[in-house]
mmCIF entry with sequence, helices, sheets and N, C-alpha, C, O atoms, coordinates in Angstrom:
data_MODEL
# 
_entry.id   MODEL 
# 
_entity.id                         1 
_entity.type                       polymer 
_entity.pdbx_number_of_molecules   1 
# 
_entity_poly.entity_id                      1 
_entity_poly.type                           'polypeptide(L)' 
_entity_poly.nstd_linkage                   no 
_entity_poly.nstd_monomer                   no 
_entity_poly.pdbx_seq_one_letter_code       MKPFTEACLHGLRARLCDDVDALDSYLPPQMAQMARKVADALEVPELAAT 
_entity_poly.pdbx_seq_one_letter_code_can   MKPFTEACLHGLRARLCDDVDALDSYLPPQMAQMARKVADALEVPELAAT 
_entity_poly.pdbx_strand_id                 A 
# 
loop_
_entity_poly_seq.entity_id 
_entity_poly_seq.num 
_entity_poly_seq.mon_id 
_entity_poly_seq.hetero 
1 1  MET n 
1 2  LYS n 
1 3  PRO n 
1 4  PHE n 
1 5  THR n 
1 6  GLU n 
1 7  ALA n 
1 8  CYS n 
1 9  LEU n 
1 10 HIS n 
1 11 GLY n 
1 12 LEU n 
1 13 ARG n 
1 14 ALA n 
1 15 ARG n 
1 16 LEU n 
1 17 CYS n 
1 18 ASP n 
1 19 ASP n 
1 20 VAL n 
1 21 ASP n 
1 22 ALA n 
1 23 LEU n 
1 24 ASP n 
1 25 SER n 
1 26 TYR n 
1 27 LEU n 
1 28 PRO n 
1 29 PRO n 
1 30 GLN n 
1 31 MET n 
1 32 ALA n 
1 33 GLN n 
1 34 MET n 
1 35 ALA n 
1 36 ARG n 
1 37 LYS n 
1 38 VAL n 
1 39 ALA n 
1 40 ASP n 
1 41 ALA n 
1 42 LEU n 
1 43 GLU n 
1 44 VAL n 
1 45 PRO n 
1 46 GLU n 
1 47 LEU n 
1 48 ALA n 
1 49 ALA n 
1 50 THR n 
# 
_struct_asym.id          A 
_struct_asym.entity_id   1 
# 
loop_
_struct_conf.conf_type_id 
_struct_conf.id 
_struct_conf.pdbx_PDB_helix_id 
_struct_conf.beg_label_comp_id 
_struct_conf.beg_label_asym_id 
_struct_conf.beg_label_seq_id 
_struct_conf.pdbx_beg_PDB_ins_code 
_struct_conf.end_label_comp_id 
_struct_conf.end_label_asym_id 
_struct_conf.end_label_seq_id 
_struct_conf.pdbx_end_PDB_ins_code 
_struct_conf.beg_auth_comp_id 
_struct_conf.beg_auth_asym_id 
_struct_conf.beg_auth_seq_id 
_struct_conf.end_auth_comp_id 
_struct_conf.end_auth_asym_id 
_struct_conf.end_auth_seq_id 
_struct_conf.pdbx_PDB_helix_class 
_struct_conf.details 
_struct_conf.pdbx_PDB_helix_length 
HELX_P HELX_P1 AA1 LYS A 2  ? LEU A 16 ? LYS A 2  LEU A 16 1 ? 15 
HELX_P HELX_P2 AA2 VAL A 20 ? ALA A 22 ? VAL A 20 ALA A 22 5 ? 3  
HELX_P HELX_P3 AA3 LEU A 23 ? TYR A 26 ? LEU A 23 TYR A 26 1 ? 4  
HELX_P HELX_P4 AA4 PRO A 29 ? ALA A 41 ? PRO A 29 ALA A 41 1 ? 13 
# 
_struct_conf_type.id          HELX_P 
_struct_conf_type.criteria    ? 
_struct_conf_type.reference   ? 
# 
loop_
_atom_site.group_PDB 
_atom_site.id 
_atom_site.type_symbol 
_atom_site.label_atom_id 
_atom_site.label_alt_id 
_atom_site.label_comp_id 
_atom_site.label_asym_id 
_atom_site.label_entity_id 
_atom_site.label_seq_id 
_atom_site.pdbx_PDB_ins_code 
_atom_site.Cartn_x 
_atom_site.Cartn_y 
_atom_site.Cartn_z 
_atom_site.occupancy 
_atom_site.B_iso_or_equiv 
_atom_site.pdbx_formal_charge 
_atom_site.auth_seq_id 
_atom_site.auth_comp_id 
_atom_site.auth_asym_id 
_atom_site.auth_atom_id 
_atom_site.pdbx_PDB_model_num 
ATOM 1   N N  . MET A 1 1  ? 162.612 111.831 116.419 1.00 0.00 ? 1  MET A N  1 
ATOM 2   C CA . MET A 1 1  ? 161.734 110.735 116.052 1.00 0.00 ? 1  MET A CA 1 
ATOM 3   C C  . MET A 1 1  ? 162.392 109.406 116.373 1.00 0.00 ? 1  MET A C  1 
ATOM 4   O O  . MET A 1 1  ? 161.709 108.466 116.779 1.00 0.00 ? 1  MET A O  1 
ATOM 5   N N  . LYS A 1 2  ? 163.695 109.307 116.202 1.00 0.00 ? 2  LYS A N  1 
ATOM 6   C CA . LYS A 1 2  ? 164.381 108.044 116.443 1.00 0.00 ? 2  LYS A CA 1 
ATOM 7   C C  . LYS A 1 2  ? 164.309 107.598 117.902 1.00 0.00 ? 2  LYS A C  1 
ATOM 8   O O  . LYS A 1 2  ? 164.072 106.414 118.143 1.00 0.00 ? 2  LYS A O  1 
ATOM 9   N N  . PRO A 1 3  ? 164.503 108.487 118.902 1.00 0.00 ? 3  PRO A N  1 
ATOM 10  C CA . PRO A 1 3  ? 164.387 108.027 120.296 1.00 0.00 ? 3  PRO A CA 1 
ATOM 11  C C  . PRO A 1 3  ? 162.998 107.491 120.627 1.00 0.00 ? 3  PRO A C  1 
ATOM 12  O O  . PRO A 1 3  ? 162.874 106.527 121.382 1.00 0.00 ? 3  PRO A O  1 
ATOM 13  N N  . PHE A 1 4  ? 161.941 108.110 120.067 1.00 0.00 ? 4  PHE A N  1 
ATOM 14  C CA . PHE A 1 4  ? 160.603 107.617 120.316 1.00 0.00 ? 4  PHE A CA 1 
ATOM 15  C C  . PHE A 1 4  ? 160.383 106.233 119.724 1.00 0.00 ? 4  PHE A C  1 
ATOM 16  O O  . PHE A 1 4  ? 159.784 105.365 120.358 1.00 0.00 ? 4  PHE A O  1 
ATOM 17  N N  . THR A 1 5  ? 160.876 106.031 118.494 1.00 0.00 ? 5  THR A N  1 
ATOM 18  C CA . THR A 1 5  ? 160.773 104.732 117.838 1.00 0.00 ? 5  THR A CA 1 
ATOM 19  C C  . THR A 1 5  ? 161.526 103.676 118.638 1.00 0.00 ? 5  THR A C  1 
ATOM 20  O O  . THR A 1 5  ? 161.028 102.565 118.823 1.00 0.00 ? 5  THR A O  1 
ATOM 21  N N  . GLU A 1 6  ? 162.711 104.011 119.108 1.00 0.00 ? 6  GLU A N  1 
ATOM 22  C CA . GLU A 1 6  ? 163.508 103.086 119.881 1.00 0.00 ? 6  GLU A CA 1 
ATOM 23  C C  . GLU A 1 6  ? 162.783 102.757 121.213 1.00 0.00 ? 6  GLU A C  1 
ATOM 24  O O  . GLU A 1 6  ? 162.780 101.603 121.642 1.00 0.00 ? 6  GLU A O  1 
ATOM 25  N N  . ALA A 1 7  ? 162.192 103.734 121.839 1.00 0.00 ? 7  ALA A N  1 
ATOM 26  C CA . ALA A 1 7  ? 161.444 103.492 123.080 1.00 0.00 ? 7  ALA A CA 1 
ATOM 27  C C  . ALA A 1 7  ? 160.245 102.588 122.826 1.00 0.00 ? 7  ALA A C  1 
ATOM 28  O O  . ALA A 1 7  ? 159.931 101.728 123.649 1.00 0.00 ? 7  ALA A O  1 
ATOM 29  N N  . CYS A 1 8  ? 159.571 102.777 121.692 1.00 0.00 ? 8  CYS A N  1 
ATOM 30  C CA . CYS A 1 8  ? 158.450 101.901 121.339 1.00 0.00 ? 8  CYS A CA 1 
ATOM 31  C C  . CYS A 1 8  ? 158.898 100.458 121.194 1.00 0.00 ? 8  CYS A C  1 
ATOM 32  O O  . CYS A 1 8  ? 158.245 99.542  121.693 1.00 0.00 ? 8  CYS A O  1 
ATOM 33  N N  . LEU A 1 9  ? 159.999 100.264 120.517 1.00 0.00 ? 9  LEU A N  1 
ATOM 34  C CA . LEU A 1 9  ? 160.501 98.892  120.319 1.00 0.00 ? 9  LEU A CA 1 
ATOM 35  C C  . LEU A 1 9  ? 160.914 98.238  121.640 1.00 0.00 ? 9  LEU A C  1 
ATOM 36  O O  . LEU A 1 9  ? 160.624 97.066  121.878 1.00 0.00 ? 9  LEU A O  1 
ATOM 37  N N  . HIS A 1 10 ? 161.588 99.000  122.485 1.00 0.00 ? 10 HIS A N  1 
ATOM 38  C CA . HIS A 1 10 ? 161.990 98.460  123.780 1.00 0.00 ? 10 HIS A CA 1 
ATOM 39  C C  . HIS A 1 10 ? 160.769 98.172  124.658 1.00 0.00 ? 10 HIS A C  1 
ATOM 40  O O  . HIS A 1 10 ? 160.727 97.158  125.354 1.00 0.00 ? 10 HIS A O  1 
ATOM 41  N N  . GLY A 1 11 ? 159.787 99.059  124.621 1.00 0.00 ? 11 GLY A N  1 
ATOM 42  C CA . GLY A 1 11 ? 158.569 98.852  125.398 1.00 0.00 ? 11 GLY A CA 1 
ATOM 43  C C  . GLY A 1 11 ? 157.798 97.638  124.929 1.00 0.00 ? 11 GLY A C  1 
ATOM 44  O O  . GLY A 1 11 ? 157.281 96.874  125.745 1.00 0.00 ? 11 GLY A O  1 
ATOM 45  N N  . LEU A 1 12 ? 157.716 97.452  123.627 1.00 0.00 ? 12 LEU A N  1 
ATOM 46  C CA . LEU A 1 12 ? 157.045 96.280  123.060 1.00 0.00 ? 12 LEU A CA 1 
ATOM 47  C C  . LEU A 1 12 ? 157.757 95.003  123.450 1.00 0.00 ? 12 LEU A C  1 
ATOM 48  O O  . LEU A 1 12 ? 157.121 94.025  123.847 1.00 0.00 ? 12 LEU A O  1 
ATOM 49  N N  . ARG A 1 13 ? 159.062 95.008  123.341 1.00 0.00 ? 13 ARG A N  1 
ATOM 50  C CA . ARG A 1 13 ? 159.830 93.827  123.703 1.00 0.00 ? 13 ARG A CA 1 
ATOM 51  C C  . ARG A 1 13 ? 159.666 93.502  125.204 1.00 0.00 ? 13 ARG A C  1 
ATOM 52  O O  . ARG A 1 13 ? 159.512 92.340  125.583 1.00 0.00 ? 13 ARG A O  1 
ATOM 53  N N  . ALA A 1 14 ? 159.702 94.525  126.027 1.00 0.00 ? 14 ALA A N  1 
ATOM 54  C CA . ALA A 1 14 ? 159.540 94.318  127.478 1.00 0.00 ? 14 ALA A CA 1 
ATOM 55  C C  . ALA A 1 14 ? 158.177 93.744  127.792 1.00 0.00 ? 14 ALA A C  1 
ATOM 56  O O  . ALA A 1 14 ? 158.057 92.861  128.641 1.00 0.00 ? 14 ALA A O  1 
ATOM 57  N N  . ARG A 1 15 ? 157.141 94.236  127.116 1.00 0.00 ? 15 ARG A N  1 
ATOM 58  C CA . ARG A 1 15 ? 155.777 93.746  127.362 1.00 0.00 ? 15 ARG A CA 1 
ATOM 59  C C  . ARG A 1 15 ? 155.639 92.296  126.887 1.00 0.00 ? 15 ARG A C  1 
ATOM 60  O O  . ARG A 1 15 ? 155.046 91.466  127.575 1.00 0.00 ? 15 ARG A O  1 
ATOM 61  N N  . LEU A 1 16 ? 156.189 92.002  125.714 1.00 0.00 ? 16 LEU A N  1 
ATOM 62  C CA . LEU A 1 16 ? 156.107 90.626  125.195 1.00 0.00 ? 16 LEU A CA 1 
ATOM 63  C C  . LEU A 1 16 ? 156.847 89.623  126.062 1.00 0.00 ? 16 LEU A C  1 
ATOM 64  O O  . LEU A 1 16 ? 156.406 88.486  126.231 1.00 0.00 ? 16 LEU A O  1 
ATOM 65  N N  . CYS A 1 17 ? 157.975 90.054  126.609 1.00 0.00 ? 17 CYS A N  1 
ATOM 66  C CA . CYS A 1 17 ? 158.778 89.174  127.477 1.00 0.00 ? 17 CYS A CA 1 
ATOM 67  C C  . CYS A 1 17 ? 158.319 89.239  128.924 1.00 0.00 ? 17 CYS A C  1 
ATOM 68  O O  . CYS A 1 17 ? 158.848 88.525  129.777 1.00 0.00 ? 17 CYS A O  1 
ATOM 69  N N  . ASP A 1 18 ? 157.339 90.091  129.208 1.00 0.00 ? 18 ASP A N  1 
ATOM 70  C CA . ASP A 1 18 ? 156.822 90.265  130.565 1.00 0.00 ? 18 ASP A CA 1 
ATOM 71  C C  . ASP A 1 18 ? 157.933 90.641  131.528 1.00 0.00 ? 18 ASP A C  1 
ATOM 72  O O  . ASP A 1 18 ? 157.988 90.135  132.649 1.00 0.00 ? 18 ASP A O  1 
ATOM 73  N N  . ASP A 1 19 ? 158.830 91.538  131.088 1.00 0.00 ? 19 ASP A N  1 
ATOM 74  C CA . ASP A 1 19 ? 159.997 91.936  131.877 1.00 0.00 ? 19 ASP A CA 1 
ATOM 75  C C  . ASP A 1 19 ? 160.187 93.444  131.816 1.00 0.00 ? 19 ASP A C  1 
ATOM 76  O O  . ASP A 1 19 ? 161.251 93.925  131.425 1.00 0.00 ? 19 ASP A O  1 
ATOM 77  N N  . VAL A 1 20 ? 159.173 94.178  132.197 1.00 0.00 ? 20 VAL A N  1 
ATOM 78  C CA . VAL A 1 20 ? 159.235 95.638  132.135 1.00 0.00 ? 20 VAL A CA 1 
ATOM 79  C C  . VAL A 1 20 ? 160.277 96.200  133.098 1.00 0.00 ? 20 VAL A C  1 
ATOM 80  O O  . VAL A 1 20 ? 160.899 97.222  132.809 1.00 0.00 ? 20 VAL A O  1 
ATOM 81  N N  . ASP A 1 21 ? 160.470 95.542  134.239 1.00 0.00 ? 21 ASP A N  1 
ATOM 82  C CA . ASP A 1 21 ? 161.445 96.029  135.229 1.00 0.00 ? 21 ASP A CA 1 
ATOM 83  C C  . ASP A 1 21 ? 162.875 95.992  134.710 1.00 0.00 ? 21 ASP A C  1 
ATOM 84  O O  . ASP A 1 21 ? 163.719 96.729  135.219 1.00 0.00 ? 21 ASP A O  1 
ATOM 85  N N  . ALA A 1 22 ? 163.171 95.182  133.740 1.00 0.00 ? 22 ALA A N  1 
ATOM 86  C CA . ALA A 1 22 ? 164.532 95.060  133.212 1.00 0.00 ? 22 ALA A CA 1 
ATOM 87  C C  . ALA A 1 22 ? 164.930 96.286  132.391 1.00 0.00 ? 22 ALA A C  1 
ATOM 88  O O  . ALA A 1 22 ? 166.115 96.478  132.120 1.00 0.00 ? 22 ALA A O  1 
ATOM 89  N N  . LEU A 1 23 ? 163.985 97.105  131.996 1.00 0.00 ? 23 LEU A N  1 
ATOM 90  C CA . LEU A 1 23 ? 164.301 98.283  131.173 1.00 0.00 ? 23 LEU A CA 1 
ATOM 91  C C  . LEU A 1 23 ? 165.303 99.185  131.843 1.00 0.00 ? 23 LEU A C  1 
ATOM 92  O O  . LEU A 1 23 ? 166.157 99.775  131.182 1.00 0.00 ? 23 LEU A O  1 
ATOM 93  N N  . ASP A 1 24 ? 165.203 99.299  133.173 1.00 0.00 ? 24 ASP A N  1 
ATOM 94  C CA . ASP A 1 24 ? 166.130 100.184 133.891 1.00 0.00 ? 24 ASP A CA 1 
ATOM 95  C C  . ASP A 1 24 ? 167.560 99.685  133.921 1.00 0.00 ? 24 ASP A C  1 
ATOM 96  O O  . ASP A 1 24 ? 168.488 100.458 134.160 1.00 0.00 ? 24 ASP A O  1 
ATOM 97  N N  . SER A 1 25 ? 167.742 98.383  133.676 1.00 0.00 ? 25 SER A N  1 
ATOM 98  C CA . SER A 1 25 ? 169.074 97.814  133.779 1.00 0.00 ? 25 SER A CA 1 
ATOM 99  C C  . SER A 1 25 ? 169.927 98.042  132.537 1.00 0.00 ? 25 SER A C  1 
ATOM 100 O O  . SER A 1 25 ? 171.154 98.005  132.622 1.00 0.00 ? 25 SER A O  1 
ATOM 101 N N  . TYR A 1 26 ? 169.301 98.277  131.381 1.00 0.00 ? 26 TYR A N  1 
ATOM 102 C CA . TYR A 1 26 ? 170.114 98.402  130.156 1.00 0.00 ? 26 TYR A CA 1 
ATOM 103 C C  . TYR A 1 26 ? 169.817 99.642  129.325 1.00 0.00 ? 26 TYR A C  1 
ATOM 104 O O  . TYR A 1 26 ? 170.406 99.822  128.258 1.00 0.00 ? 26 TYR A O  1 
ATOM 105 N N  . LEU A 1 27 ? 168.922 100.494 129.790 1.00 0.00 ? 27 LEU A N  1 
ATOM 106 C CA . LEU A 1 27 ? 168.627 101.723 129.045 1.00 0.00 ? 27 LEU A CA 1 
ATOM 107 C C  . LEU A 1 27 ? 168.943 102.934 129.880 1.00 0.00 ? 27 LEU A C  1 
ATOM 108 O O  . LEU A 1 27 ? 168.861 102.877 131.107 1.00 0.00 ? 27 LEU A O  1 
ATOM 109 N N  . PRO A 1 28 ? 169.303 104.038 129.241 1.00 0.00 ? 28 PRO A N  1 
ATOM 110 C CA . PRO A 1 28 ? 169.458 105.293 129.971 1.00 0.00 ? 28 PRO A CA 1 
ATOM 111 C C  . PRO A 1 28 ? 168.116 105.664 130.601 1.00 0.00 ? 28 PRO A C  1 
ATOM 112 O O  . PRO A 1 28 ? 167.068 105.297 130.072 1.00 0.00 ? 28 PRO A O  1 
ATOM 113 N N  . PRO A 1 29 ? 168.132 106.389 131.728 1.00 0.00 ? 29 PRO A N  1 
ATOM 114 C CA . PRO A 1 29 ? 166.919 106.694 132.460 1.00 0.00 ? 29 PRO A CA 1 
ATOM 115 C C  . PRO A 1 29 ? 165.781 107.283 131.630 1.00 0.00 ? 29 PRO A C  1 
ATOM 116 O O  . PRO A 1 29 ? 164.636 106.856 131.776 1.00 0.00 ? 29 PRO A O  1 
ATOM 117 N N  . GLN A 1 30 ? 166.071 108.250 130.765 1.00 0.00 ? 30 GLN A N  1 
ATOM 118 C CA . GLN A 1 30 ? 165.005 108.883 129.980 1.00 0.00 ? 30 GLN A CA 1 
ATOM 119 C C  . GLN A 1 30 ? 164.406 107.888 128.984 1.00 0.00 ? 30 GLN A C  1 
ATOM 120 O O  . GLN A 1 30 ? 163.190 107.863 128.794 1.00 0.00 ? 30 GLN A O  1 
ATOM 121 N N  . MET A 1 31 ? 165.237 107.079 128.354 1.00 0.00 ? 31 MET A N  1 
ATOM 122 C CA . MET A 1 31 ? 164.752 106.081 127.399 1.00 0.00 ? 31 MET A CA 1 
ATOM 123 C C  . MET A 1 31 ? 163.935 105.005 128.118 1.00 0.00 ? 31 MET A C  1 
ATOM 124 O O  . MET A 1 31 ? 162.905 104.565 127.608 1.00 0.00 ? 31 MET A O  1 
ATOM 125 N N  . ALA A 1 32 ? 164.388 104.585 129.290 1.00 0.00 ? 32 ALA A N  1 
ATOM 126 C CA . ALA A 1 32 ? 163.678 103.586 130.068 1.00 0.00 ? 32 ALA A CA 1 
ATOM 127 C C  . ALA A 1 32 ? 162.299 104.101 130.472 1.00 0.00 ? 32 ALA A C  1 
ATOM 128 O O  . ALA A 1 32 ? 161.325 103.348 130.455 1.00 0.00 ? 32 ALA A O  1 
ATOM 129 N N  . GLN A 1 33 ? 162.216 105.367 130.833 1.00 0.00 ? 33 GLN A N  1 
ATOM 130 C CA . GLN A 1 33 ? 160.954 105.965 131.226 1.00 0.00 ? 33 GLN A CA 1 
ATOM 131 C C  . GLN A 1 33 ? 159.957 105.973 130.038 1.00 0.00 ? 33 GLN A C  1 
ATOM 132 O O  . GLN A 1 33 ? 158.783 105.643 130.202 1.00 0.00 ? 33 GLN A O  1 
ATOM 133 N N  . MET A 1 34 ? 160.439 106.346 128.876 1.00 0.00 ? 34 MET A N  1 
ATOM 134 C CA . MET A 1 34 ? 159.561 106.336 127.694 1.00 0.00 ? 34 MET A CA 1 
ATOM 135 C C  . MET A 1 34 ? 159.142 104.916 127.334 1.00 0.00 ? 34 MET A C  1 
ATOM 136 O O  . MET A 1 34 ? 157.976 104.682 127.017 1.00 0.00 ? 34 MET A O  1 
ATOM 137 N N  . ALA A 1 35 ? 160.065 103.973 127.379 1.00 0.00 ? 35 ALA A N  1 
ATOM 138 C CA . ALA A 1 35 ? 159.750 102.599 127.063 1.00 0.00 ? 35 ALA A CA 1 
ATOM 139 C C  . ALA A 1 35 ? 158.752 101.995 128.065 1.00 0.00 ? 35 ALA A C  1 
ATOM 140 O O  . ALA A 1 35 ? 157.881 101.211 127.688 1.00 0.00 ? 35 ALA A O  1 
ATOM 141 N N  . ARG A 1 36 ? 158.891 102.368 129.327 1.00 0.00 ? 36 ARG A N  1 
ATOM 142 C CA . ARG A 1 36 ? 157.964 101.904 130.344 1.00 0.00 ? 36 ARG A CA 1 
ATOM 143 C C  . ARG A 1 36 ? 156.549 102.424 130.070 1.00 0.00 ? 36 ARG A C  1 
ATOM 144 O O  . ARG A 1 36 ? 155.577 101.694 130.263 1.00 0.00 ? 36 ARG A O  1 
ATOM 145 N N  . LYS A 1 37 ? 156.425 103.667 129.627 1.00 0.00 ? 37 LYS A N  1 
ATOM 146 C CA . LYS A 1 37 ? 155.131 104.241 129.293 1.00 0.00 ? 37 LYS A CA 1 
ATOM 147 C C  . LYS A 1 37 ? 154.491 103.476 128.123 1.00 0.00 ? 37 LYS A C  1 
ATOM 148 O O  . LYS A 1 37 ? 153.290 103.207 128.121 1.00 0.00 ? 37 LYS A O  1 
ATOM 149 N N  . VAL A 1 38 ? 155.317 103.139 127.141 1.00 0.00 ? 38 VAL A N  1 
ATOM 150 C CA . VAL A 1 38 ? 154.822 102.365 125.992 1.00 0.00 ? 38 VAL A CA 1 
ATOM 151 C C  . VAL A 1 38 ? 154.360 100.970 126.470 1.00 0.00 ? 38 VAL A C  1 
ATOM 152 O O  . VAL A 1 38 ? 153.289 100.504 126.082 1.00 0.00 ? 38 VAL A O  1 
ATOM 153 N N  . ALA A 1 39 ? 155.161 100.324 127.298 1.00 0.00 ? 39 ALA A N  1 
ATOM 154 C CA . ALA A 1 39 ? 154.813 98.998  127.794 1.00 0.00 ? 39 ALA A CA 1 
ATOM 155 C C  . ALA A 1 39 ? 153.539 99.042  128.607 1.00 0.00 ? 39 ALA A C  1 
ATOM 156 O O  . ALA A 1 39 ? 152.713 98.134  128.512 1.00 0.00 ? 39 ALA A O  1 
ATOM 157 N N  . ASP A 1 40 ? 153.362 100.086 129.408 1.00 0.00 ? 40 ASP A N  1 
ATOM 158 C CA . ASP A 1 40 ? 152.148 100.234 130.205 1.00 0.00 ? 40 ASP A CA 1 
ATOM 159 C C  . ASP A 1 40 ? 150.935 100.414 129.308 1.00 0.00 ? 40 ASP A C  1 
ATOM 160 O O  . ASP A 1 40 ? 149.867 99.875  129.599 1.00 0.00 ? 40 ASP A O  1 
ATOM 161 N N  . ALA A 1 41 ? 151.081 101.164 128.220 1.00 0.00 ? 41 ALA A N  1 
ATOM 162 C CA . ALA A 1 41 ? 149.981 101.364 127.295 1.00 0.00 ? 41 ALA A CA 1 
ATOM 163 C C  . ALA A 1 41 ? 149.598 100.089 126.575 1.00 0.00 ? 41 ALA A C  1 
ATOM 164 O O  . ALA A 1 41 ? 148.455 99.934  126.146 1.00 0.00 ? 41 ALA A O  1 
ATOM 165 N N  . LEU A 1 42 ? 150.541 99.175  126.439 1.00 0.00 ? 42 LEU A N  1 
ATOM 166 C CA . LEU A 1 42 ? 150.282 97.915  125.739 1.00 0.00 ? 42 LEU A CA 1 
ATOM 167 C C  . LEU A 1 42 ? 149.724 96.831  126.647 1.00 0.00 ? 42 LEU A C  1 
ATOM 168 O O  . LEU A 1 42 ? 149.403 95.737  126.184 1.00 0.00 ? 42 LEU A O  1 
ATOM 169 N N  . GLU A 1 43 ? 149.607 97.125  127.923 1.00 0.00 ? 43 GLU A N  1 
ATOM 170 C CA . GLU A 1 43 ? 149.104 96.127  128.886 1.00 0.00 ? 43 GLU A CA 1 
ATOM 171 C C  . GLU A 1 43 ? 147.650 95.792  128.540 1.00 0.00 ? 43 GLU A C  1 
ATOM 172 O O  . GLU A 1 43 ? 146.826 96.680  128.321 1.00 0.00 ? 43 GLU A O  1 
ATOM 173 N N  . VAL A 1 44 ? 147.362 94.513  128.498 1.00 0.00 ? 44 VAL A N  1 
ATOM 174 C CA . VAL A 1 44 ? 146.018 94.053  128.199 1.00 0.00 ? 44 VAL A CA 1 
ATOM 175 C C  . VAL A 1 44 ? 145.276 93.861  129.525 1.00 0.00 ? 44 VAL A C  1 
ATOM 176 O O  . VAL A 1 44 ? 145.732 93.103  130.382 1.00 0.00 ? 44 VAL A O  1 
ATOM 177 N N  . PRO A 1 45 ? 144.142 94.539  129.700 1.00 0.00 ? 45 PRO A N  1 
ATOM 178 C CA . PRO A 1 45 ? 143.404 94.354  130.944 1.00 0.00 ? 45 PRO A CA 1 
ATOM 179 C C  . PRO A 1 45 ? 142.837 92.939  131.044 1.00 0.00 ? 45 PRO A C  1 
ATOM 180 O O  . PRO A 1 45 ? 142.421 92.352  130.045 1.00 0.00 ? 45 PRO A O  1 
ATOM 181 N N  . GLU A 1 46 ? 142.827 92.410  132.247 1.00 0.00 ? 46 GLU A N  1 
ATOM 182 C CA . GLU A 1 46 ? 142.288 91.061  132.432 1.00 0.00 ? 46 GLU A CA 1 
ATOM 183 C C  . GLU A 1 46 ? 140.772 91.141  132.509 1.00 0.00 ? 46 GLU A C  1 
ATOM 184 O O  . GLU A 1 46 ? 140.215 92.115  133.015 1.00 0.00 ? 46 GLU A O  1 
ATOM 185 N N  . LEU A 1 47 ? 140.120 90.121  132.009 1.00 0.00 ? 47 LEU A N  1 
ATOM 186 C CA . LEU A 1 47 ? 138.672 90.073  132.049 1.00 0.00 ? 47 LEU A CA 1 
ATOM 187 C C  . LEU A 1 47 ? 138.182 89.777  133.474 1.00 0.00 ? 47 LEU A C  1 
ATOM 188 O O  . LEU A 1 47 ? 138.834 89.044  134.218 1.00 0.00 ? 47 LEU A O  1 
ATOM 189 N N  . ALA A 1 48 ? 137.080 90.326  133.831 1.00 0.00 ? 48 ALA A N  1 
ATOM 190 C CA . ALA A 1 48 ? 136.520 90.089  135.154 1.00 0.00 ? 48 ALA A CA 1 
ATOM 191 C C  . ALA A 1 48 ? 135.890 88.687  135.184 1.00 0.00 ? 48 ALA A C  1 
ATOM 192 O O  . ALA A 1 48 ? 135.237 88.260  134.232 1.00 0.00 ? 48 ALA A O  1 
ATOM 193 N N  . ALA A 1 49 ? 136.102 88.007  136.276 1.00 0.00 ? 49 ALA A N  1 
ATOM 194 C CA . ALA A 1 49 ? 135.501 86.677  136.448 1.00 0.00 ? 49 ALA A CA 1 
ATOM 195 C C  . ALA A 1 49 ? 133.988 86.821  136.692 1.00 0.00 ? 49 ALA A C  1 
ATOM 196 O O  . ALA A 1 49 ? 133.546 87.697  137.435 1.00 0.00 ? 49 ALA A O  1 
ATOM 197 N N  . THR A 1 50 ? 133.243 85.979  136.075 1.00 0.00 ? 50 THR A N  1 
ATOM 198 C CA . THR A 1 50 ? 131.777 86.048  136.240 1.00 0.00 ? 50 THR A CA 1 
ATOM 199 C C  . THR A 1 50 ? 131.256 84.821  136.959 1.00 0.00 ? 50 THR A C  1 
ATOM 200 O O  . THR A 1 50 ? 130.052 84.703  137.187 1.00 0.00 ? 50 THR A O  1 
# 
């Protein structure tokens, strides 16, 4: 449970800072992959221009 919680926190931080690519520089590969999935899930879709 702890690795998943840690990945969620890293993913949230990466999304808030708009720096998802930096995850690979300071996390082990498996943790970075989980955090990237969390960050991707938190991405807000842009509204279509009308």
